[in-house]
C-alpha positions in Angstrom: -35.7 -18.8 9.5 -34.2 -21.0 6.8 -32.5 -17.9 5.3 -31.0 -17.1 8.7 -29.5 -20.6 9.0 -28.1 -20.4 5.5 -26.4 -17.1 6.4 -25.0 -18.6 9.6 -23.6 -21.6 7.6 -22.0 -19.3 5.1 -20.4 -17.1 7.8 -19.1 -20.3 9.6 -17.6 -21.7 6.3 -16.1 -18.3 5.5 -14.5 -18.1 9.0 -13.3 -21.7 8.7 -11.7 -21.1 5.3 -9.9 -17.9 6.5 -8.7 -19.7 9.7 -7.3 -22.6 7.7 -5.6 -20.2 5.3 -3.9 -18.3 8.2 -2.9 -21.6 9.8 -1.3 -22.6 6.5 0.6 -19.3 6.3 2.1 -19.8 9.7 2.9 -23.5 8.9 4.7 -22.6 5.7 6.5 -19.7 7.3 7.7 -22.1 10.1 8.8 -24.6 7.5 10.8 -22.1 5.5 12.5 -20.7 8.6 13.3 -24.3 9.8 14.7 -25.3 6.4 16.8 -22.1 6.3 18.3 -22.7 9.8 19.0 -26.3 8.9 20.6 -25.3 5.6 22.8 -22.7 7.2 23.7 -24.7 10.3 26.7 -26.4 8.8 28.1 -23.2 7.2 27.5 -23.8 3.5 24.6 -24.5 1.2 24.4 -27.7 -0.7 22.3 -28.4 -3.8 19.8 -30.4 -1.8 19.4 -27.5 0.7 18.8 -25.0 -2.1 16.2 -27.3 -3.7 14.4 -27.8 -0.4 14.3 -24.0 0.2 13.0 -23.3 -3.3 10.4 -26.0 -3.0 9.1 -24.7 0.4 9.1 -21.2 -1.0 7.2 -22.2 -4.1 4.5 -23.9 -2.0 4.3 -20.9 0.3 3.7 -18.5 -2.6 1.2 -20.9 -4.1 -0.6 -21.0 -0.7 -0.7 -17.2 -0.7 -2.6 -17.3 -4.1 -5.3 -19.5 -2.5 -6.5 -16.7 -0.3 -10.2 -17.1 0.2 -12.6 -14.3 -0.9 -13.6 -11.9 1.9 -17.1 -11.3 0.4 -20.0 -13.7 1.0 -22.0 -15.2 -1.8 -25.5 -14.9 -0.5 
């Protein structure tokens, strides 16, 4: 019985981690698209726009490297 509960907890935590990771991907994608539209709205790129785009892109790529493992540690 206790082993069954441990497996259920691990499955729940694994699902939660993957869900948060996918939510982060959609959030960073939205942020990059929003910054791109805002940067190009006035017709030219300023240095601040470029820095904001590179920063958002850096955090997005960093978030991709935080992908949780798909295998369970039982």
